[in-house]
N, C-alpha and C positions, 0 to 999 in steps of 0.2 A: 504494500500500500504506500503510495507516495505521500509526501508531506504537503500541506496546504501552502500555496505560493504566498510570498509576501507582497506588499503593495507595489514595490518596484518591479517584481516579476510580472505582476498582473498588468501594469502599464506597458511593459515590454511586449506582452502578448497582444494587447489592444493595438499598439502602435505598429507592430511588425507583422502581425498575422492578418490584420483586416485592412482593406483598401481605405485610404485616408486622404480626403480632398486636400487638406492643408499640406500634405507631403507630395502627393502625385498629381493633383489637379483633377480635371474632369473624368479621367479614367476611373476614379473612385466612385463616381456618382451612379446611382441606379435609376433606371428609366421610369419607375413607377413606385407606388407606396406598398407594393405587395410584401416585401421583406419586413417592413415595419409592422404591418398588420399581422403577419405570421408570428413575429416575435411577441407582440402584444398578446395575441391569442394564447400563446404557449404559457404565459404567466398570468392568465385570468383577465386580460384587457384592463390594465390599471388606468389607462387614459379615460375610460368611461366612468371611473369612480371619483374623479376630481373635477372641481370647477376651475375653468381656465380663462385666461385672456391671451389671445394670439397676436403676435406683433411681427410684421414684415416691413420691408422698406429698404432703400439703398443705403441711407445713412441714418444715424440716430437711434437705431433699434436698441442698442445696448443702454444708452442713456435714458431713453423712455422706459425701458424695462425696469431699470434700477430705481428711477424716480417713482414709478407707479408702485413698485414693491415697497419702497420706503413709506409711502403714504398709507398703504394698507397695513404695514407693520405698526406704524405710529398710531393707527386706529384700533389696534388690538387684535388684528387678524393674523393667524398663523399662515405665513405667506411663503410659498415655494417660488423659486426663481431659477429658470433654466436659460443660460446664455452660452454663446460660443463666438470665437474660440477662447481658450484660456490664455492668460499671459505668463503665469508662473507655475501654478499647480493645476493639474487636470480637474481637481475637485471644485475649482472656482465655477465650473459650469453648473453645478447642482448645489443650491443653497436653500435653507429654510431660515427665515428671519436673519439673514446675513451669515449664518453658520454653514460652513461647507459640510457636505456629506462625509462621514468618517472613512478612513482608509480601510478599516475592517469591513465596513458594509460593501464598499466597492469590490474588494477581494471576494467576499462571499457571493455577491450577485453574479460576478463573472464566472466563478467556479460552478455555480448552479446552472448557469445558462450555456456552458460550453457544449453540451450535446446538441442543443438547438442551434448554436452558432455554427457547429460543424455541418449541420444539415442545411441550414438556410444560406450560409455564406454571406452574411450582411456586411455592410460597410461600417467603418469606425463610427461615423455619425449616426447611423441607424441604431447601433448598440447604445450610444450615449443618450439618445433621445428616449429610448425605451427604459434605460436605467433611471432616468429622471422621473418618468411616469411612475415606475414601480416604487421609487423612494417616496415620492409625494403621496401616493396612495397608501403605502404602508404607514407613513407618519401622520396620515389623516389631516393634511393641510386644509385650511378653509378655502384657499384659492391658490392657483399657481400661475405665474406669469411665464409664458413660453415664447421665447424669441426664435424666429425661424432662422435657418442657416443660410441657405442660398435660394433666392427666388421666392416661391410660395406654393404654387400649384402642385409641384412634385417634391417639395421639401418634406423630409421625414416627419416633421412636426405637424404636417397637415392632416393627420388622422384624427385630430380632436374636433369636437364641436364646442366652441368656446361660448362664454357669455357675451364676449365682445371681441371684435376684430379691429386691429389697428394697422394702418399703412402709413408709415412716417413720411416718406417722400419718394420720388422717383427721379433718379439721374443715371448717368451711364456707368455701368460696371458689369463685368462678366458678359460682354457682348456676345462672345462665342457660345454662351449657354442660354442667355435670356433674350437675346435679340439686339439688333443694332439701331432701333428707334425707341423713343421714350414710350410710344404706344404699345410696342411689343413687350417691353420690360414691364409696363404697368399691367398688362394682361396676365403675365406670369405672377406678379405680386397679388393681383386681384383674385387669384385662385384660392386664397384663404377665406374669401367671403362665403359664408354659409347661409343656408336657408333660414330667413327670419332673424338672423343675428345682426344687431346694429354694428355699424362700421364707422371708425374715426379715420378721416383723411387729414394728414398733417399739413400738407402744402398743396395749394391749387395750382394747376398748370394747364394751359390751353390744350396741349397735346395729350394729356392723360385724363382730363376731366370726363370726357365722353366715355372712355373705357370703363371707368369706375361706375359711372351712372348706368351704363348698360348692364354691367355685371350685377349691380344692386337691384335693378328692376327684375332681372331674371331670377334672382334669389329672394325677392321680396324683403330686401334689407334696406333699412334707412341709413343714408349717409349723413354724417355730422362733420362739418369742416372746422377744424380747430382754429385755423387762421381767421375765420370769420367770427368765431365765438369769443375770442380773447384778444386783448391788446396788451402788449408789454413794452414799457419804455424803461431803458436802463438809466438810472439817475446817478449812480456812482459805483465804484468798486474799490476794494482794498486788497491786502495780501491774501485774504482767505475767502472773501465773499463778493458776489455781485448783488447790487441793490436795484430793485425794479419797482415801478408803479404798475400794478395789474388792473386792467379794466375789463369788467364783465360786460360785453357789448349788448347783452340782452337786458340787463338790469341797470346798466350805467354806473354800477358800484365800482369805486376805486379803492384798492387796498395796497398795502406795502408788502413787498416780498424781499427776503434776504435768502440767498441760496449759495451753497458751496459748490455748485456746478459752475465752473469758471470760464469756459469757452464762450466766445460771442455767440456761437451757433446754438448754445443751450436755450436761448429764448424760444426757438422753434419747438424744441423738445418739451419744454415746460408747458407750452400751450396744449400740446397733445396730451400730456399726462393729466392736466387739469380737466380737459374735456372727457377723458376716460373716467376719471373719478366721478364726474357728474352723472355719466351714464350708468356706472355701477351703483350709485345711490338710487337711481330709478329702479334697480333690480334688487333692492332690499339691503344693500350694504350701508352700514351706519358710519359715515365718514364726514366729520365736521370740516368746514373749510379751515378753521384754525389749526386742526391737526394736520391737514394737508400742507399748510404753510410751514408749520414746525418741521415736518418731514423734509420739505425741500431745503431747509437750512442745514440739514445733516444727512443728505443722501449717501455721501461717502462713508460716514460713520455707521449708518444703519445697514448698508449693503456691501461695503468694501469695493465700490466702483473705483477702477483705476484706468490710467492710460488715456483719459480724455482731458486734454489741456491740463495735464498734471505737472505742477511745479515741483521739480526735484531739488532745486537749490535756488536761492534768491540773490546771492552775492558772490560771483556774478550769476545772472539768471540762466537757469537750465530748465527747459520744458520738454515734455514728451507728449505726443499725440498720435493715436493710431489711424489717423486719416490715411486713406490708401487709394482713393479714386479722385477724379478731378473736382467734383463738387465739394467733397470733404477737405481736400488739400487747399482749395481756393480760400475757404473760410479760415483755415488754420494759418496759412501763409500770410493772409491779410492781417490777422491779429498779431502774428509774430513780427511782421515788419513795422506795425504801429506801436509795438511795445518798446518803450525807451525807459527802462527802469532807472538807469544811472546817467546816461548821457546820449544825446542824439548822435554823437560822433562815434559811438561804439560799433564794433564790427559784428556782423551776423555770421555765426557758424552753424552749419546744418549737417547732421549725420543722417544719411538717407539710404534706404534699400527697398527694393520692390520684389514682388514675386513675378514670375514670367508671364502670367496671363493677364497683365494690365496693359493699358495703352501708354507705354512708358514715354515715348517721344511727346505725345500730347500732354501728359502730366508734367514733364520736365519744362515744357514751354512756359508754364505759369510760375516757375521758381524764380526768385530774384537773382539777377546776374551779378550783383555786387556782393554776394555771400561767399564764404569760404566753405568748400564742400569736402565731406569725408564719405566717399562712396563705399558701400559695404554690402555684404550679403549675410542673411541669417543662415543658421545651420539646418536647413531644410532643403530637400531636393527641388522644391518649387522655386527656390530663390533664384533671382537673376544674378549671375556672377558679377562681382564688383567691377571687373575689367570691362564687361559688356555695358554695364550701366554708365561707366565713365565715358565710354566711346559715344554712346547716345547723348549723354549730357554735353559733351564737347560741341556737338552739332547744334545744341540749344544755347550755346554760349556760356555754359557753366564750367567752372574749373575747380579742380580739387585733386585729392589723393585717394588711392584705392586701398581698402583693407579687406582681407578675406575673413576677418573675424570682427563681429560687431563690438565686442568689448575693447579691442585694440583701437577701433575707429573712435569710440566714445572717449577713451583715455587720451588719445592724441588730441582730440578737440578740446578737452578740458585743459590739457597742458598749454595749448596755444592761446587760450583765452586771457584777456586782460580784464581788469575790474569793470570796465565800461562795456564789455562785450556781452552777447547773449547767444545761447545755443539751443537749437531745436533738434529733437530726435523724432523722425517720422517716416512714413512711406509704407509701413507694414506692421501688423500686429506682432509679427515674429521679431522684427528689429526692436520694437519697444519692449517686448517681453524679455528679450535677452539682456537689454540694458537694466531692466528692473531686477532680473535675477542676479546680475553682476553686482548691483548696488546692495542687494540683500545679503549676498555672500560676503561682501566687504564689511558689513556691519556685524555679521554673525561671529 
C-alpha cells in the first residue's frame, strides 16, 4: 500500500499530468462542458447545492469578484470565492471568507478523484473548478462567487445556474479563441447568461450592446447597466486609499466612499459590485449599504486580493499590476506615467513579460518610449522568450535589457533606481506572481 502524497506531490500531479492552459495554451482547452459535468456527477453534483454569482469579462473579473465577496462577508454571509489564476499559492483560487482551502483537503480531494481523473482525462482547470464546487458544498457556504476562466460559453465554470450573472466589460484578448471582433468576444462572454437570471453589464459599448440585448431576450433575462446606475467621482487619494463621491442615479443620493482598491480602473469595478449587491438584496440577501461601504474600504484585508495596482514599496515607488491585454495595460500605463511620487524628473523603469498568445506588437505600441525596460520571461512554457520580446519592443521604439529570469530583471531594476524614480512590474500574471514570490522568500 502506498503512502498518501503530500501537498507538493499533489500539485506536481495536477501541474504535470493534466493539460494546463497557463502552461501550454489552447491545446489544454476542451471543446465543451462534458468533462466538467462528468466530474461533477461523479461526486454528487456539488454545483447544484450552492448559491452562486457568475462573473465573466475581459478585465476586472478578479477585482469585482473580491469586492463582491468582501461585501457579502462584511454582511455576515459565509462566502466562497473561486478565482484564477493564482499568483503565489494554488490555494488562492479557492477561499471561504478570505481563508484558503487547506493543503490537506486538496490532497484528499485529488486522491479520491484520481480514478475518475484517469477515466475522464480532464484539464487542470476543469479539476480546479470542480474542486471549488465540492469544497463550497461541503463547507455549506451561503453563497459562492465564481469567476470564469476564459470566455464564458464553454468555460468550465459555466455548468452553474447562478442567482446573478455579471459581465464586467468586453475588449480584445485571446482573439484566437474568442474571436477577433468585440461582437464575437461578447457573444462568447454572453454564454453565461441563463434563463431568467438577471445580468449586470459593467460597461456599455456600441459594438456589444446589441449582442447582450439579444442574448437576454432569448433567455428572458433582465439587463442592468452598472454604468448607468452609479456615478463615481474621485475626490482624493493617499498612500492607502482612494476617496470617491458615489451617486445613486436612481435616487440622486450622494455618499462618501473610501476604498483600498487603488487603481484608477477600480471605479468601473466598484460600480459593478454595487449594482450586484442591489440585485442580491432583491433576492433576499440582507446587505446594508453601510456594510457594503465598510467592505470596500478593506477588500484586500477581507479577501487577500493582490496584484492589482499593488504598491510594493513607496520610496522609491514600486508597483505591480497584472494587466496583460491592451485595455488593461492602457489604464495601468496611464496611471503609472501620471504618478510622480517624488519628482516629475524621475525616470520610469518597467519590468515586463508576456505570454505568447497576446498581441505583443500592438500592446508594446502603447508603452512609453522614455522608460527604461527590463524584458523578461516567466518560468512557464507559454512565456514569450525575453530575447523575442526585446526584438519586438525595438520595433516599437522601446529599449532595454533582457533577463531570462524575472527575479534577476526585478533586482536589476531596483539597483538602477534613484530616489526620484518609479518602477512598474506588469504584462502577465506569471511575471507579477514570480516577483511576489521572490519578495516573500526574501522576507521569510
